[in-house]
C-alpha positions in Angstrom: 126.0 205.1 42.2 124.0 207.8 43.9 125.7 210.5 41.6 124.4 208.7 38.4 120.6 209.1 39.8 118.6 211.7 38.2 118.4 215.1 39.6 115.0 215.0 40.8 115.6 211.8 42.7 118.8 212.9 44.2 117.1 215.7 45.7 114.6 213.0 47.2 117.4 210.8 48.3 118.7 213.9 50.2 115.8 214.6 51.8 115.2 211.4 53.2 118.9 211.2 54.3 118.4 214.5 56.1 115.1 213.2 57.9 116.7 210.0 59.0 119.8 212.2 60.3 117.7 214.3 62.0 115.8 211.6 64.0 118.9 210.0 65.1 120.4 213.3 66.0 117.2 213.9 68.4 117.5 210.4 69.9 121.3 211.2 70.9 120.6 214.6 72.3 122.3 216.7 69.0 119.7 219.1 67.9 121.9 221.6 66.0 120.8 220.0 62.3 118.9 222.8 60.2 117.1 221.8 57.0 113.7 222.3 55.4 112.0 219.4 57.4 113.5 220.2 60.7 109.8 221.8 61.4 108.5 218.0 61.3 110.7 216.5 63.9 109.9 215.9 67.3 112.7 215.5 70.3 114.1 218.0 72.6 113.5 220.6 70.3 109.8 222.3 70.4 108.1 221.0 66.9 107.0 223.9 65.1 104.3 222.0 63.2 100.8 223.9 64.6 99.4 222.0 67.7 95.9 220.8 67.5 93.4 223.3 69.1 91.2 222.6 71.5 87.0 222.7 70.6 86.6 226.0 72.4 90.0 227.6 71.0 89.5 229.8 68.0 92.1 229.6 64.9 94.8 232.0 65.1 94.1 235.5 63.4 96.0 236.3 60.0 95.7 240.1 61.0 95.5 241.0 64.4 92.3 242.4 66.1 93.8 245.8 66.7 94.3 246.3 62.8 90.7 244.6 62.4 89.2 247.2 64.3 91.4 250.2 62.8 90.2 249.1 59.5 86.7 248.7 60.5 86.7 252.4 61.7 88.2 253.8 58.8 85.4 251.8 56.7 82.7 253.2 58.7 83.8 256.8 58.4 84.2 256.4 54.3 80.6 255.1 54.4 79.4 258.1 56.3 81.0 260.3 53.5 79.2 260.0 50.0 82.0 259.5 47.7 83.6 256.9 45.6 86.0 254.5 47.0 88.2 253.4 44.1 88.6 249.4 43.8 91.2 247.7 42.3 91.2 244.1 40.8 89.8 241.4 41.9 87.5 244.1 44.5 86.1 245.5 41.4 85.1 242.0 39.7 88.1 242.5 37.1 90.7 239.6 36.9 94.4 240.3 38.1 95.9 239.3 34.6 99.5 238.4 36.3 97.8 235.4 38.3 95.8 234.1 35.5 98.9 231.7 34.4 99.2 230.9 38.4 95.9 229.9 38.4 96.4 227.6 35.6 99.7 226.3 37.5 97.5 225.4 40.5 95.0 223.5 38.6 97.2 221.3 36.7 99.2 220.8 39.8 96.3 219.6 41.6 95.1 217.3 38.9 98.6 215.8 38.8 98.8 215.5 42.7 95.4 213.4 42.9 96.7 211.3 40.0 99.9 210.6 41.8 98.3 209.9 45.2 95.9 207.6 43.5 98.9 205.9 42.1 100.8 205.5 45.3 97.7 204.2 47.3 97.7 201.3 45.6 101.0 200.1 46.9 101.0 201.8 50.2 98.8 200.7 53.2 96.6 203.6 54.7 94.8 203.3 58.4 92.5 205.4 59.8 91.2 205.3 63.3 87.3 204.8 63.3 86.8 207.1 66.8 89.2 210.0 66.4 90.1 209.9 62.8 93.8 209.8 63.0 95.8 208.6 60.0 98.4 206.4 59.6 100.4 205.7 56.5 102.2 201.9 56.2 101.8 198.7 57.6 101.5 197.8 60.5 99.8 201.0 62.3 101.5 202.5 65.1 100.8 201.6 68.8 100.9 205.3 70.1 97.9 205.7 72.5 96.5 209.2 71.7 93.2 208.1 71.2 91.3 210.6 73.4 88.0 211.4 72.4 84.5 210.3 73.6 84.0 206.5 73.7 87.8 205.4 73.2 89.5 202.7 75.3 90.6 203.1 78.7 94.1 202.7 77.1 93.7 205.1 74.5 94.8 202.8 71.4 93.4 203.6 68.2 90.7 201.5 66.5 92.2 201.1 63.0 90.6 200.6 59.9 91.7 200.5 56.3 91.6 204.4 55.0 92.0 205.7 51.3 92.7 208.5 49.6 90.3 210.8 51.1 92.1 210.5 54.3 95.5 211.3 53.0 94.5 214.3 51.1 91.3 215.7 52.7 88.9 217.4 50.5 88.0 221.0 51.6 85.0 222.4 49.6 83.3 225.9 48.9 80.1 227.2 47.5 80.7 228.1 43.9 80.1 231.7 43.1 78.8 232.5 39.6 79.4 236.4 41.0 82.0 236.8 42.8 81.4 240.6 43.9 77.7 239.8 44.2 75.7 238.7 47.7 76.5 236.0 49.7 74.8 232.6 49.5 71.8 232.7 51.8 70.4 229.6 54.1 67.9 229.0 51.9 70.1 228.7 48.7 72.4 226.1 50.4 70.8 223.0 48.4 70.9 225.2 45.4 74.2 226.1 45.1 77.1 223.7 44.0 79.6 223.0 46.3 83.4 222.5 44.6 86.8 221.9 45.8 88.0 225.0 47.2 91.5 225.2 45.3 89.2 224.5 42.2 87.1 227.6 42.9 90.1 229.6 43.8 91.3 228.9 40.4 88.1 229.5 38.6 87.8 233.2 40.4 91.4 233.8 39.5 91.0 232.9 35.7 90.2 229.6 35.0 87.2 228.9 32.6 85.4 225.4 33.6 82.1 224.9 31.4 80.4 223.1 34.1 80.9 225.7 36.6 80.2 229.1 34.6 81.4 232.2 36.2 80.7 235.7 35.6 83.5 238.0 33.7 83.1 241.5 33.8 84.2 244.0 31.1 83.7 247.0 33.2 84.7 247.3 37.1 82.4 247.6 39.8 82.3 250.8 41.9 82.0 251.5 45.6 79.9 254.4 46.4 79.1 255.3 50.3 80.1 251.5 51.2 77.9 250.1 48.3 79.1 248.1 45.4 77.4 249.4 42.5 77.5 247.6 39.1 76.2 249.0 35.9 76.5 245.9 33.8 73.6 244.0 33.5 73.1 241.3 36.2 72.9 238.6 33.2 73.8 239.6 30.2 71.8 238.6 27.1 74.4 236.1 25.5 74.3 234.0 29.0 71.4 231.5 29.4 71.2 230.3 32.6 71.2 226.4 33.4 72.8 225.9 29.8 76.0 223.9 30.2 75.6 223.1 33.8 75.8 219.7 35.2 73.1 219.3 37.7 73.9 216.3 39.9 75.1 218.9 42.6 75.7 217.3 45.8 73.9 213.9 45.3 75.9 212.5 42.4 79.5 211.7 41.8 81.2 213.6 39.2 83.1 211.6 36.3 87.0 212.2 36.3 87.8 214.7 33.6 89.7 213.9 30.2 92.7 215.4 31.6 92.9 213.6 34.9 92.6 210.1 32.9 95.1 211.4 30.3 97.5 211.9 33.1 96.6 208.4 34.9 97.8 206.8 31.8 100.7 208.6 31.6 102.3 208.0 34.7 104.8 205.3 34.7 104.5 202.2 36.7 107.7 203.4 38.5 106.7 204.2 42.1 109.9 206.3 42.4 109.1 208.6 39.6 105.5 209.0 40.6 106.4 210.0 44.2 108.9 212.6 43.0 106.4 214.1 40.3 103.5 214.0 43.3 105.8 215.8 45.8 106.6 218.4 43.3 103.1 219.1 42.4 102.3 219.4 46.2 104.5 222.1 46.5 103.5 223.9 43.3 99.6 223.8 44.3 100.7 225.3 48.0 103.0 227.8 46.7 100.6 228.9 43.9 97.6 228.7 46.1 99.7 231.3 48.7 100.3 233.6 46.1 96.6 233.6 44.8 95.5 234.4 48.4 97.5 237.4 48.7 95.0 238.9 46.1 91.7 236.8 46.1 90.3 236.6 49.6 89.3 233.4 51.3 87.3 233.0 54.5 87.5 230.2 56.9 85.3 229.9 60.1 87.3 230.5 63.4 86.0 227.3 64.9 85.4 224.7 62.2 87.0 223.7 59.1 84.4 225.4 56.7 86.0 227.7 53.9 84.4 229.8 51.4 86.3 231.8 48.6 85.3 235.3 48.1 85.4 238.4 49.9 82.7 237.4 52.4 81.5 234.2 54.0 78.4 232.5 53.1 74.8 232.8 55.5 74.2 229.2 55.8 73.7 228.2 59.3 75.2 224.8 59.3 78.2 225.7 62.1 78.3 223.0 64.9 81.3 224.3 66.6 81.8 225.7 70.1 78.9 228.1 70.9 77.2 227.8 67.7 73.7 228.2 69.2 75.3 231.9 70.7 75.7 232.8 66.4 72.6 230.9 65.6 74.8 228.6 63.7 76.4 231.0 61.4 79.8 230.9 61.2 82.7 232.9 62.9 84.3 234.2 59.6 88.0 235.5 59.4 90.8 235.5 56.8 92.1 232.0 56.0 95.4 230.5 55.4 96.7 228.0 53.1 96.4 225.4 55.7 92.7 226.1 55.7 92.5 225.4 52.0 95.0 222.7 51.9 95.2 220.9 55.5 98.3 219.3 55.9 97.1 216.5 58.0 100.4 215.6 59.9 100.9 211.6 60.7 103.9 209.9 62.6 107.0 209.2 60.4 107.9 205.8 60.0 111.7 205.5 59.0 112.1 202.1 57.8 109.1 200.5 56.0 110.9 197.3 55.3 111.4 196.3 59.1 108.1 195.8 60.0 108.3 197.3 63.4 105.6 199.2 65.1 106.0 202.7 66.6 105.5 202.3 70.1 104.3 204.5 72.7 107.2 204.5 74.8 109.5 206.2 72.2 106.7 208.7 70.9 108.9 211.8 72.0 111.5 210.5 69.5 109.4 210.1 66.8 108.9 212.8 63.7 106.0 214.1 61.9 104.9 214.9 58.5 102.1 216.1 56.4 100.4 212.8 55.1 100.9 213.4 51.6 104.6 213.6 52.2 104.8 210.8 54.2 102.7 208.9 51.6 105.5 209.9 48.9 108.3 209.5 51.0 106.7 205.5 51.7 106.2 205.1 48.1 109.9 206.2 47.1 111.5 204.1 50.1 109.6 201.1 49.1 110.8 201.1 45.3 114.2 201.0 46.7 
């Protein structure tokens, strides 16, 4: 009967079976299975998913500190020599033409992902701890005692409350830049510049045009002479009217769903299994496409907090409240971002059998696996429809 299933359903069936096999293998001590989800399993094998950093720890650097120092010394020498530095797209303000279709694909995958998640959460329970913020997908919530924050109970049990879509799919925002090569957002402009999802901002800078978020598209490149970027185009062309067509709701209002998102919600079938498969594919497309865009379009993140800024440099807003922010006067410690900073995979405990109704207990936590919350949600939605 399994061979009669569609190809997409069959692949998800195999994925779920591998997760189950690997979890059972960890219990009996067999850890020789190799598959794409092996990195999410826990047991005698050391898990490969990122560990939770302490408050005084900085995020790992993408580029080594020695390489960053070498690049800084080279740029300092080039600034001392008054000559032109050749800039290539997108550093010179022009678009990378071969990445424009990828930007459209990432934006479409994000729209489909959010529509699929909003459809699945109608039938799958989501819980979040009101103290530490841990998330659990499925009913009932687990009994693993990992709540270790100020004000938590002495037994470290979680205080569960009903969660929603934003707890499974965290939304990382970034300041929207009208001019990517222009100056950074200052502290006094923090309430004047709109904040939008970082993935959307990345797609806009990579070539997507959204009327409510205007951006500057250059015809002629910018130049770098003695370390300064010189733009021979006018800052505001005559055909561009500042403020026209811009939605001024900013931080204080909620934007309405786009017509594409509403249309996609109507197109999704009531079959939870099919929605889960489509959502899983959209999640993979969005992350892989964003990784390709980030190879050319720089994205910055704070080394101590979750702040992200899409662009060649970070903003200057002094709102960092992480480790030793007083030493930096509230400024963020900017460094190169990864796709996990842009689309954070919030890890949750994996529930093998939703129909049993059994809770995950603390004594067996070393035998349980972990999955990104979105993957666990789609896996639960697929299993529940069987």
